[in-house]
N, C-alpha and C positions, 0 to 999 in steps of 0.2 A: 212693945213694938219691935225692939231689936231681936227678940226671940222669934217672933213671927217672920220678920224679914230674913233672918239668918237661916231658918228652916226652909223657907220657900226659895231662896236664892242659892242655897248650898255653898255659902262662902265661909271662910275661916274668920275668926274674930279680928285678926289683923287687917283683913280686907273690909270687914264691916265697919271698922272704925274710920276708914277713909271715905266712906259714902257720905254724900251731902244731899240735902233735899233737892238741890239743883240737878242731881243725877236722876231723880224720880219725877220731878215736876217741871213742866215747861214754863216759859216766861208768862204765858196767859193763864197760869194756875190750873192747868189740866195735867193729868198724869201721862207720861210717855208710855209707849208700847214696850220699848226695850231700851237698853243702854249698854255701851261697851265698858268693860273693866279689864285691867291688866293685873292679874293676880300676883301678889307679891312673892309668895313662897314657891310657886310653881314656875316662875319666870326663869329661874336658873336651870331647871331640869328639862325645859322644852327645847327641841331642836330648832323650831321656828318661833320667833317672838311674834305673838299675835294677840289681839284682844279677844276676850270671851264676851259674847253678847247675852245678856240676861233679860228674860221676858218678865214683865211686871204683871202678876196675876191679881185676881180680885181680893184675895186674902191680904195681900200687901197693901192694896189700895185702901181697904177698910181699916187696917191697923194704923196706917199713916194718917188717914183722915181723922180717926178717933183721937190719935195723939195730938194732932194739930188743933182740933176743936177744944180739947181740954187742957191745953198748955197756953197760959197767957203770955203774950208778947212774941208769939211765933208767927 
């Protein structure tokens, strides 16, 4: 799941580790369309500090759904 999410979001491992299911899933257990993230490594090199908005595509939805269905206690 992390491999699929990392490839589709284009994030570094340090930023992937900070992701939570609450970034991807709403309170009513539906997937969000997008979410903001402030990248750790690039924050010092940017002139303007701003969030990057990441769109959640079908591949990520399928990978996360498969992970949650097959992981007990999630």
